[in-house]
C-alpha positions as CSV (number, residue, x, y, z in Angstrom):
1,M,-32.7,-15.8,-56.4
2,T,-31.0,-18.6,-58.4
3,K,-33.0,-21.8,-58.4
4,P,-31.1,-24.8,-57.1
5,N,-30.4,-27.7,-59.4
6,I,-32.7,-30.6,-58.6
7,G,-32.1,-34.3,-58.9
8,F,-35.0,-36.7,-59.0
9,I,-35.2,-40.5,-58.6
10,G,-38.5,-42.3,-58.9
11,L,-40.6,-41.0,-61.8
12,G,-43.6,-43.1,-61.3
13,L,-47.2,-41.7,-61.3
14,M,-46.5,-39.2,-58.5
15,G,-42.8,-38.6,-59.1
16,G,-43.4,-38.0,-62.8
17,A,-46.1,-35.5,-62.0
18,M,-43.7,-33.7,-59.6
19,V,-40.9,-33.5,-62.1
20,S,-43.4,-32.1,-64.7
21,R,-44.3,-29.4,-62.1
22,L,-40.7,-28.6,-61.4
23,L,-39.9,-28.3,-65.1
24,D,-42.9,-26.0,-65.4
25,Q,-41.4,-23.8,-62.7
26,G,-38.0,-23.6,-64.5
27,Y,-35.8,-25.9,-62.5
28,Q,-32.8,-27.6,-64.0
29,M,-33.5,-31.3,-63.5
30,T,-31.2,-34.3,-63.4
31,I,-32.9,-37.7,-63.4
32,T,-32.2,-41.4,-63.6
33,A,-34.4,-44.3,-64.6
34,N,-35.8,-46.6,-61.9
35,R,-38.4,-49.0,-63.2
36,S,-40.1,-47.6,-66.3
37,R,-39.2,-45.3,-69.2
38,P,-42.3,-43.3,-70.2
39,N,-42.0,-40.5,-67.6
40,I,-38.2,-40.4,-68.0
41,D,-38.6,-39.9,-71.8
42,A,-41.2,-37.2,-71.3
43,A,-39.0,-35.3,-68.9
44,V,-35.9,-35.6,-71.1
45,A,-38.0,-34.3,-74.0
46,R,-38.7,-31.2,-71.9
47,G,-35.1,-30.6,-71.0
48,A,-34.3,-32.8,-68.0
49,V,-30.9,-34.5,-68.2
50,E,-30.7,-38.3,-67.8
51,V,-27.7,-39.8,-66.1
52,A,-26.7,-43.4,-65.4
53,T,-26.7,-43.7,-61.6
54,A,-28.0,-42.2,-58.4
55,R,-24.5,-41.1,-57.6
56,D,-24.4,-39.1,-60.9
57,V,-27.7,-37.5,-59.9
58,A,-26.3,-36.4,-56.6
59,A,-23.1,-35.1,-58.1
60,E,-25.1,-32.8,-60.4
61,S,-27.7,-31.6,-57.9
62,D,-28.0,-29.2,-54.9
63,V,-31.2,-31.0,-53.8
64,V,-31.8,-34.8,-54.5
65,M,-35.4,-35.9,-54.3
66,L,-36.6,-39.5,-54.1
67,C,-40.1,-40.7,-54.7
68,M,-39.8,-44.5,-54.2
69,D,-42.2,-47.3,-53.2
70,T,-40.5,-48.8,-50.2
71,S,-37.8,-48.2,-47.6
72,K,-35.7,-51.0,-49.2
73,S,-35.9,-49.1,-52.5
74,V,-34.8,-45.9,-50.9
75,E,-31.9,-47.6,-49.0
76,A,-30.8,-49.2,-52.3
77,R,-30.6,-45.9,-54.1
78,M,-29.0,-44.1,-51.2
79,S,-26.2,-46.6,-50.4
80,G,-23.3,-48.3,-52.2
81,P,-20.7,-47.0,-54.7
82,D,-23.4,-45.9,-57.1
83,G,-25.7,-44.4,-54.5
84,V,-26.8,-40.9,-53.7
85,I,-24.5,-40.6,-50.6
86,A,-21.4,-41.5,-52.6
87,G,-22.0,-38.6,-55.0
88,L,-23.5,-36.1,-52.6
89,R,-22.3,-32.5,-52.8
90,E,-21.0,-30.8,-49.7
91,G,-24.0,-29.2,-48.1
92,G,-26.4,-31.1,-50.4
93,T,-29.9,-31.9,-49.2
94,V,-31.7,-35.2,-49.7
95,V,-35.5,-35.3,-49.6
96,D,-37.4,-38.6,-49.3
97,F,-41.0,-38.0,-50.6
98,G,-42.0,-41.7,-50.3
99,T,-43.7,-43.4,-47.3
100,S,-40.8,-45.0,-45.4
101,L,-40.2,-46.6,-42.1
102,P,-39.1,-43.8,-39.7
103,E,-36.2,-45.9,-38.2
104,S,-34.8,-46.5,-41.7
105,T,-35.0,-42.8,-42.4
106,R,-33.2,-41.9,-39.2
107,K,-30.3,-44.3,-40.1
108,L,-30.0,-42.9,-43.6
109,A,-30.1,-39.3,-42.3
110,A,-27.1,-40.1,-40.0
111,L,-25.1,-41.4,-43.0
112,V,-26.1,-38.3,-45.1
113,G,-24.9,-36.1,-42.2
114,A,-21.6,-37.9,-42.0
115,A,-21.2,-37.2,-45.8
116,G,-21.6,-33.5,-45.2
117,G,-25.3,-33.2,-46.2
118,A,-28.7,-33.1,-44.6
119,M,-31.7,-35.4,-45.1
120,L,-35.4,-34.5,-44.8
121,D,-38.3,-36.9,-44.8
122,A,-41.3,-35.3,-46.7
123,P,-44.1,-37.8,-47.4
124,L,-47.0,-36.6,-49.5
125,G,-50.7,-36.2,-49.3
126,R,-53.1,-35.9,-52.2
127,T,-52.8,-37.2,-55.8
128,P,-50.6,-36.9,-58.9
129,A,-53.2,-34.6,-60.3
130,H,-52.6,-32.2,-57.4
131,A,-48.8,-32.6,-58.0
132,L,-49.2,-31.3,-61.5
133,D,-50.8,-28.1,-60.1
134,G,-48.4,-27.7,-57.1
135,K,-51.2,-28.5,-54.7
136,L,-49.7,-31.4,-52.7
137,N,-49.6,-31.7,-48.9
138,I,-46.0,-32.2,-47.8
139,M,-45.2,-33.5,-44.3
140,T,-41.6,-32.5,-43.9
141,A,-39.3,-33.2,-41.0
142,G,-35.6,-32.9,-40.2
143,D,-33.0,-30.2,-39.7
144,K,-34.8,-26.9,-39.7
145,A,-32.0,-25.0,-41.5
146,A,-32.1,-27.6,-44.3
147,F,-35.9,-27.3,-44.4
148,D,-35.6,-23.5,-44.7
149,R,-33.2,-23.8,-47.6
150,V,-35.4,-26.1,-49.6
151,Q,-38.8,-24.6,-48.6
152,P,-39.1,-22.4,-51.7
153,V,-38.8,-25.6,-53.8
154,L,-41.4,-27.4,-51.6
155,D,-43.7,-24.4,-51.9
156,D,-43.6,-24.8,-55.7
157,L,-44.8,-28.4,-55.2
158,G,-47.2,-28.1,-52.3
159,E,-50.2,-26.1,-51.2
160,N,-49.7,-27.1,-47.6
161,V,-46.0,-27.5,-46.5
162,F,-45.5,-28.6,-42.9
163,H,-42.3,-28.8,-40.8
164,L,-43.1,-31.5,-38.2
165,G,-39.9,-31.6,-36.1
166,A,-37.0,-34.1,-35.9
167,I,-36.1,-36.5,-38.8
168,G,-38.6,-39.3,-39.1
169,S,-41.5,-37.3,-37.8
170,G,-42.9,-36.7,-41.3
171,H,-43.0,-40.5,-42.0
172,T,-44.4,-41.1,-38.6
173,V,-47.3,-38.6,-39.2
174,K,-47.9,-40.1,-42.7
175,L,-48.1,-43.6,-41.4
176,L,-50.6,-42.5,-38.7
177,N,-52.5,-40.6,-41.4
178,N,-52.6,-43.7,-43.7
179,F,-53.5,-46.0,-40.8
180,V,-56.6,-43.9,-40.1
181,G,-57.5,-43.5,-43.8
182,M,-57.1,-47.2,-44.7
183,T,-59.1,-48.3,-41.6
184,I,-61.9,-46.0,-42.6
185,A,-61.8,-47.2,-46.2
186,N,-62.0,-50.8,-45.2
187,A,-64.8,-50.1,-42.8
188,V,-66.9,-48.3,-45.4
189,S,-66.1,-51.1,-48.0
190,E,-67.3,-53.8,-45.7
191,A,-70.4,-51.8,-44.8
192,F,-71.3,-51.5,-48.5
193,A,-70.8,-55.2,-49.0
194,M,-72.7,-56.1,-45.8
195,A,-75.6,-53.9,-47.1
196,D,-75.8,-56.2,-50.1
197,V,-76.1,-59.2,-47.7
198,A,-78.7,-57.5,-45.6
199,G,-80.8,-56.4,-48.6
200,V,-80.1,-52.7,-48.1
201,D,-79.4,-50.3,-51.0
202,R,-75.8,-49.0,-50.9
203,K,-76.8,-45.5,-52.0
204,Q,-79.4,-45.3,-49.3
205,L,-76.9,-46.4,-46.7
206,Y,-74.4,-43.8,-47.9
207,D,-77.1,-41.1,-47.9
208,V,-77.9,-41.8,-44.2
209,I,-74.3,-42.1,-43.0
210,S,-73.1,-39.1,-44.9
211,A,-75.8,-36.9,-43.4
212,G,-74.2,-37.4,-40.0
213,P,-70.9,-36.9,-38.2
214,L,-69.3,-40.0,-39.9
215,H,-69.2,-38.3,-43.2
216,S,-65.7,-38.0,-44.6
217,G,-63.7,-37.5,-47.7
218,M,-62.5,-41.2,-47.5
219,M,-66.1,-42.3,-47.4
220,D,-66.8,-40.3,-50.5
221,F,-63.8,-42.0,-52.3
222,V,-65.1,-45.5,-51.5
223,K,-68.7,-44.5,-52.4
224,A,-67.4,-43.3,-55.8
225,Y,-66.7,-46.9,-56.7
226,G,-69.0,-48.8,-54.4
227,V,-72.1,-46.8,-55.6
228,D,-71.0,-45.0,-58.7
229,G,-68.5,-47.5,-60.2
230,D,-65.6,-45.0,-60.5
231,P,-62.4,-46.3,-58.8
232,S,-60.3,-43.3,-60.0
233,M,-61.3,-40.9,-57.2
234,L,-58.8,-42.5,-54.9
235,A,-55.7,-43.2,-57.0
236,F,-54.0,-45.4,-54.4
237,S,-53.5,-49.1,-54.9
238,I,-54.4,-51.9,-52.6
239,R,-50.8,-53.1,-52.7
240,N,-49.5,-49.7,-51.5
241,A,-52.1,-49.5,-48.8
242,A,-51.1,-52.9,-47.5
243,K,-47.5,-51.7,-47.5
244,D,-48.3,-48.5,-45.6
245,V,-50.5,-50.2,-42.9
246,G,-47.8,-52.8,-42.6
247,Y,-45.2,-50.1,-42.0
248,Y,-47.5,-48.5,-39.4
249,S,-47.8,-51.8,-37.6
250,Q,-44.0,-52.2,-37.7
251,M,-43.5,-48.7,-36.5
252,A,-45.8,-49.4,-33.5
253,K,-43.9,-52.6,-32.7
254,D,-40.5,-50.7,-32.9
255,A,-41.9,-48.2,-30.4
256,G,-42.8,-51.0,-28.0
257,A,-46.5,-50.4,-28.4
258,P,-48.0,-52.9,-30.8
259,S,-51.1,-51.6,-32.6
260,M,-54.5,-52.8,-31.3
261,L,-56.5,-51.9,-34.5
262,S,-54.3,-52.4,-37.6
263,D,-54.4,-56.2,-37.8
264,A,-57.9,-56.3,-39.4
265,P,-57.4,-53.8,-42.2
266,L,-53.9,-55.2,-42.8
267,A,-55.1,-58.7,-43.1
268,A,-57.8,-57.7,-45.5
269,L,-55.5,-55.6,-47.7
270,N,-52.9,-58.4,-47.8
271,A,-55.6,-61.0,-48.6
272,A,-56.9,-58.9,-51.5
273,T,-53.4,-58.5,-52.8
274,E,-52.8,-62.2,-52.7
275,Q,-56.1,-62.8,-54.5
276,G,-54.9,-60.6,-57.4
277,Q,-56.4,-57.2,-56.5
278,G,-53.1,-55.6,-55.5
279,D,-53.0,-53.2,-58.5
280,Q,-56.6,-52.2,-58.1
281,M,-57.5,-49.0,-56.2
282,V,-58.4,-49.1,-52.5
283,S,-62.1,-48.3,-53.2
284,Q,-62.3,-51.6,-55.0
285,M,-61.9,-53.4,-51.6
286,V,-65.7,-53.3,-51.8
287,D,-65.4,-56.2,-54.2
288,F,-63.1,-58.1,-51.9
289,Y,-65.5,-57.8,-49.0
290,A,-68.5,-58.7,-51.2
291,K,-66.7,-61.8,-52.4
292,Q,-65.7,-62.8,-48.8
293,L,-69.2,-62.2,-47.4
294,K,-70.8,-64.1,-50.3
295,S,-68.4,-67.0,-49.7
296,T,-69.1,-67.0,-46.0
297,G,-72.8,-66.8,-46.5
298,S,-72.9,-69.7,-48.9
């Protein structure tokens, strides 16, 4: 079977790794620059074709993939005379791999449908290292026929590829997932910092908690920095975590059911970002809590 032509916008850490994987699998790639050049240049050196605009990407592609940081970024690349929708091929498919607001996704999907295409939301789990090996978790939603058409491509990118229902369901599940994950990460980070205040060894605290039912992968990620000094186990920035928990809170408000638990982790993540830690990894929230508790104690 002939492989579809793939367009890709957003070659950051994750997007760049995904493009590398798709090139490994023999796909013809059309790309355009977003913020930085290194991954663009690397992809072009391997045979990807760079074009000037998102519209040009869409015009050359059967499937257009976006891996952007915010809903506003996705909306900007999708809309306008140089946007994806303006250049979309009849029957083309758009896949949003970022973590976006479900309501924004639904509105864009309606515009894509009016232009003769289909849109899928497909937020990601796991890391750029997993992307290089085609081992991502992909939480896809949208038109089932469109999903079936692109599933072979998604299977080349992901180990676990889900179809979760109507458009927006993927982003909804991802925001729920990240709300749980970031709440746990903040709780473990504060616990390590509080152990310092209480005169308890962090490693001993971890050993006790991890021997029981509270043990989790997220706990291990925070422990990797809080005890072992390695922040790389969870390659997810505090700034992005704040964005995702903020989107979760907004999603809950849009549904008429404001979150009862997201305010605390969101406030902490935003405060850490404001204090200059935004580009650090989430596990380094341990330092934020240690600083706050030290300040409070003094």
